[in-house]
N, C-alpha and C positions, 0 to 999 in steps of 0.2 A: 293719340293718347299722349300725355305729357310724359317726357322722360325723366327719369330720376338720375341722381348723382350715383353712378355705379361704384364710386370709391367707397360708400358707406356699406356695400356688400362685402368689403374685404375686412371689415372690423370683425372682432370676435363676437360670438353670439350674444353676449351680455356685458355691459360695463362692470368692472370688478364689484363695485360696492352694491349695485342693484342685486348681483347675483348672491352676494352675502346675505342681503336682505330677504331674498326669496328662500334661501335655505333656513334662515333663522325663523321665518314666519311659519314655515312648514313644520319646523321642530316645535315651536311654541303652540301651535294648534294641535299637534300630536300629543303634547305633554303640557297642558294647561297649568298644572301646578308647579312646574319648574321656575325657579328664580333665575332667569337669565341675566348675566352681568355682561354688558356690551362694551368691548374695548377694541372694536374694529374700526368703524368709521371715525375719523378724528374730529368729532364734533365736541364743542366745549360743553360743560355742565354747570359752571358757577355763574351767578347772576352778573349783570352788567356793573361796572364800577358805579358808585353813587354819584360821582361827578359827571358821568355820562348821562344818567337818569335825570339829574337836575337840568342839564343842558338841554336834554330832549324836551323836557316839560317847558321850559322857558321858551324855546324855539316854536314849540307848538302853540303856545299862548300867543306868540307874535304873529302867527299865521291867522288868528282870529280878529286881528285888528287891521283896519284898512292901511293905516300909516306904516305898519311894519310887515304887512303881508308880502310874501315873496312868490313870484310866479317862476318862469323859466330862469334858471341860474346858468352861469357859464359853464360850457361842456367840460372845460378843462378842471373845474373846480373853483370854489370861492378863494379869494385871496387869503382870507383869514386862516383857512386850513392849509393851504399851499405853503404859506410863509411860515406857519408853525412847524410843518413837517420839514422843510429846508433847514430851518434853524436848529431843531432838537435832534432830528434824526441824522443829519449829514454835516452840517457846519460845525456842530459841537464835537465831532469826531475828526475834524480836519479835512472833510470831504467836500470838494467844490461843487456844490449842487445849488442852483438858484431856484426860487419858487416857480418861475415861468418854464422849468424844465420838469415840472411834476404834473401829472395827469390823474386827477381823482376819478375812481371808477367804482363799480358795484362788486368787484371781486377779482383777484389775481387769476383765478381759473379762467375767467373770461379773457383777460389781457393776454394771458400766455397763449391762448388759442387765437385771439383776434390779431395779435402782432404779425402773424404770417400773411395778413393781407397786404402788407407793405414790401413784402420780399418776393423775388421772382421764383417761378416753379423749378428753375434749373439749379438752385442751391443745393450744396451738399450738406446734409443735416447730421450732426453727432449728437447722440444722447447717452446718458449714463445707463447702465443695466446692473441692478434694477433701477426703476425710474418711476416717477409719478406718471400714471397712464396717460394723462391729458396731453403731455408732450408728444407722445407717439400717436395717439388717436387723431389729434387735430391735424397732424401731417398726413395721415392716411386719408382723412376726409377731403383734403384739398388736392389729393392726387399726386403727392410727392413720393409714393412708394408703389411697389408691387403688392402681391398678395402674400400673406404671412406663410412662412415655412412651418414644417412640423414642430419646431421648437417655439413658435410664436413670434419670431423675428421677421421683420419686413425688408425685403430687398429695397435698396434705395436709402436706407439709413445705416449710418455708421454708429455701431454699438461700442461703447467704452465699459468694459467689464469692471464691476466694483465688487471685490471679493474680500474674504478675510486675509488672503495673502497680501493684498495691496492696502489693507487697512480700510477698504470700501472707498478708497479715492482713485479715481481713474488716471491712467497714464495718458499723456498727450497722444493725439492721433498720429498714426504712423505716416500719414500723408496729409494733404491739404483738405480742410473742410471750410465751409462758409458760415454756417450757423451752428452754435454750441449751446445745448442746455446744460447748465450747472445749477445744482440746489444745495445750498449750505445755510444753516444745519439741514441735513439732508432727510428727505422723506422718500423712502421709508426707513433707511438704515440708522437714523438718529446720530450720524457721524458729522463732524465739521471739517472744513478745509482750513489749513493753517495759512497764515500770511505768505510764507514761502511758496506753498502750492498755488495760491491764487495769483502771485506774482508770476510764476511760470506760465499759467494760463493767459494772463494778460500779455506777456512777452509773445506767446505763441500766436494769439490772435492779431496783435499788431504786425507781426512779421508776416502772417498769411492773409492780411486784410480780412480776417473773419470778425463775426460779431458774437459776443457771449450774451446769452439770454439768461441772466442771473436771478434765480428764484430765492429770495431772502425772507420768505414769509414767516419764518420761525426765528428770526434774528433776535427777538427779545429773550430767548431762552439761552442765549450764549452767556455763560457764567465765567469762562476763561478770558481774562483781560487780554491775552495775547492773540485772541482770535478776532479777526476783523468782523464787524457787523455788516459793512457794506463793501462792495467790490470796489467803490470809488475811494476807499481808503488806500487803494493800490495806485501808485503813480502810473499814468497812462491809460487808466481804465476808462476815462471819459471819451477816448478815442475809439474804444472797441466794445462797449458794453451798455446793455439796457438792464435795468434793475426792477424787479417786481416785489412789491410789499403788500401786506394785508393787515387790517385791524381785526380780522376774524379771530386768530389765535392769541393776538396780543392783548385784546380787550374784550373778547367774548362777542364780536360783531357777526358771528355766523348767521344770525337771525336778522341783523340790521342792514348788512352788505355795505361795506365800504373798504376800498383798497386804493393803491395808487401805483402808477408806473413812472419811472424815471427815464426820460430820453434826452441825454445831453444835446445841446445845440451843436456840439463840435463832432458828433458822431456822423460818419459819412458812409454811403454805400455807392455802388457803381451802377450806371444805367446801362442799357443794352449797347449804347454807342461808345462805351468806355468811360464817359465823363463821370464826375462825382456829384452826388446829390446828398443833402442833408436828410437824415431819417426823421428828425424832429418834425419838420414841416409836413412830411408825408403822414406821420402818425397823427399830427394835429387835424389834417384833413380827414383822415379815417374816423378819428374820435368825434369830430364835429358832424360828419355825415350820418354815422350809425348809432350814435349815442346821444341822449339828451341830459345827461348829468345826474349825479347822485342828489337826493333831496336836500333841501336847506336844513331840516331838523336833524338828519343823520349826520351832515358835516358839522354841525355844531356840537354833536355828541362826540364826534372824532376829535374836534378841537380840544375838547375838555380832557382828553387824555394827556395832553402836553401841559396842563396847569400843574401847579405844585401838588394839590390834593389828588388829581387824577393820576399823576405819575406814581405817587406813593400806592395808590389803590391798585393800579395795574402791576406795580412790583410785588404786592402781596399775593395777587392772583397767580402770577408766574411762578412765585416761590411755592405756592400750594401745589400746582401741577408738577413742578420739579421734585417736590417731595414725594408725590405719587410715583413719579418715574424712579426715584431712588428705591422706594419700598419694592416696586416691581423688579427692578434690576437685581437688587441684593437677594430678595426672596427666591426669585427663579434661578439665580446662580446657586443658592444653597440647595436646591433640588438637583443639582448636578448638571444643569443645562448651560451651554455656552450662551453668553449674552453680550450684546454690543449696544452702543448708544445710550440714551437716557440720562446723559450728564449735561450737554449743552442743547438738549432738544427733548421734546415731550414724547419721543417714540423709543420703544424697546425693540431691538431687532435680535431675534433669537434663533439659534440652530435648532431644527426640529429634532426631537430625541429619537434615537434607535433607527435613524435613516428613513423616517417617515417622509412621504411626499407632502408638500405643503397643504394640499386640500384634504389629504387623508387625516393630517394632523388637525385640520380645522374641524373635521366632522368628529374626530375623537374627543377634542376639547369641548365641543358643543354638547355631544351626547353623554359623556362621562362626567364633566365638570361644570357644564351649563355655562361655559365661557365662550365669548365671542372675540375672535381676533381677525387678522387679515392675512390670508395665505401669501407667502412671499412670491410665489410663481405668478400672481397676478400683477406683479410689477416688472416682469421680465424674466427671461430664461436663468439669468444669474441669481434670481430670487428663489428658485426652486430649491427646496430643503430648508427654507428659512420661513420666519413668521414674524408678523408685526403686532405689537400691542400698543395701545394708546394709554397715556396717562391722564386723558381727559375723563375724570369720573369723580365721584365723591371719595372721601377718605375711607369710609366705612366699606364702600364697594371694592376699593382697591386692596384693603387689608384682606377682606374676605376671598378676593380673587387669588391673592398669594397663598392663602391656606388651601384652597381647592386645587391649585396648581401643584402644590407640594404634595397633596394626598393622591394625586393622580398616579404618581409612581413612574 
């Protein structure tokens, strides 16, 4: 009989968001007349920008003509998109990133997990707590951890607590680690890292020959001009960081699937014999071997984001979601609940009232107010007693959600 990967047996019974879906489905079946407002899973609700739709149609029409038909494209992404990304997302901010250091993919979630393929099993991994579950679960899947303890933490990982006491910004590890997951703007807490904080992390990584895996999927939501959008705005980051970006929350591509990862050519790791090897070539080999590229029409749609028209449309959508976040943040605070985030990010992180456990508050919110959020404990032990709400919704639903929350008492 074929052997399975026993590491999968170490995982929690269900991934966080499917468990939310299961509970919501059961509630809706038992209460068919209830109008449930979902602010749990961070999926977008607004239509794609018009510039992207036009580009999709044009590229699709090209596929119907022999002279403009496209078959297999470059696994790394078409030059027209990679060059637009390098120019507008990095070089415009003084970050030295070239087009050939950008790898277009079908999602940051995939890249964050797949990047582990190029790193050895004996690396020490540091993760924030609370944290996006994919960071932890993918390390469990490949065998870098033991079985979870009673608090849900896995031996083999170094957890960096993010609490109200430290502004949800983790302190540097007390010892040496090799791979560090950082996310800013943060999912789930909705907080951001300052330039000073990111500089300290880059200095730590360089001093310890560590590599930062920097998730910047929500950078478009940064409104404070003092906050870096990319870790490559920090001197020295090219020698110690990989950055992940996504068009999902930037321009509503959750259904189209397009993202990219930046691996600088100057980024080095060590081999088992102690010599140095560039990570860029290894990721390129992995990418070409296990990935066939994002479709041509989707990449044309992504390119349209960087046009003058597309950029303005994206800006309007981001402003719409940030206004939702403001309404949630201020409305919930008026109900006497402690609230964090929602300024430079589309997520609200709130302290559960009256000391309720995260899942208990989930059930209370669903059953009494017909609202769906995400229990903080699903993001790690430091998330217990907290709760995440997403600003991705209609204005009508957002305003009604605030009213329901306030009536909850």
